[in-house]
C-alpha positions, 0 to 999 in steps of 0.5 A: 401637783406636789400634793397629788404626787404625794397622795399617789405615792402614799397610795402605792406605799399602802398597797404593799400593806394590808391597810386598804383591805382592813379599811374596806372590810371595816366599811363593809361590816359596819352595817352588816349582821342578821339580827332577826328573821327577815320577811323579805330578802332584797338582793340589789343588782350590780352589773349585768348578768352574768357578772361577778357582782351579780353572781356573788349577790345571787349566791348569798341571797339564795343561801339566805333564802334557803335558810329563811324559807318563809321570806320572799325575795325581791330582785332590784335591778333596772331592766325589762321584767318581761324580757326573759333574757334581761339581766333581772330575769337572769338573776331570778333564774340564778336564784331558782337554780339555787333552790329558791321557788319561783313564787317567792321571787319578786322583781323591782326593775325600775330603780336606777340607783340605791335611793330609787330602789329603796323607795320602789321596794318600799312601795312593793312591800307596802302594797303586799302588806296592805292586802294581808293586814291593816297597816298605818299609812303615811304620805311620802313627799317625794313620790306623792304616794302613800307608803306603809310604816309597818315593822316589816323586817328586810335583809339586804344582800349587796357587794361588801363596799356597797352594803353600808350605803344600802342599809342606811338608804333603806332606813332613810326611805322608811324601813324600820328593821334593816339587816345586811349581808355582804357578798364577800368572795372567798380566797383560794385555800391552796398554796399558789407559790411556784418555782420558775426554774421548774417551769422553763422559760428565760432564766434571766427573768427574776423568779417571783413565784414565792412573792405573793405580795408582788403577784397578787396582794399589791394589785388587790390592795390597789383595787380595795383603794379604788373601791373605798374612794368610790364608795366614800364619795358616794356616801358623801353625795348621799349624805348631802342629798339627805338620802342617808 
């Protein structure tokens, strides 16, 4: 109980600093970067659609697709590809709204975690590449399916804290050239301080209009701590399973 209390106290103290953000940012950027033009842009689904993670990932994926115009885009999210109202099709529609042509978009709708998505995307790309070029084939021990080991370049788009695990997972699955784009949100650029007395209300309640840390930053840092704990646990599990 003492150790748990000490940990809780430490987390509260850290939330008043920027340390959680920088730890989260360092993890997010550890495998980020675009080192080559991708052949495929893979946007990994987060929550349902619309959702914060889904919309953010689609925004960045569309931006990348409109820059790398020869790349195909694969949306990986479990769901029903034949259902026009499913989340995976809503992500597809979001990409189309943002200028990505329909014929460039492929769907991977059966993977229920990052490992399964990586293997399924590998199979999809292998089947495509086998039809257009001669590629070397290998036997995949997990699914007993023949996959290609060509040098196809892929660019993964995912939430910042998830990107490191995603890139490592795709590399472990057999991709040789894997880059990543973290779907960072943008902070508001306006000054959001205020004078409580000018807005009325009970004057005996403390005015916190100028205290951005108490109003927003403290809670944001707590959220970063939550994301870090969850993702570090997931990285540990994937490492033990041999998936990264």
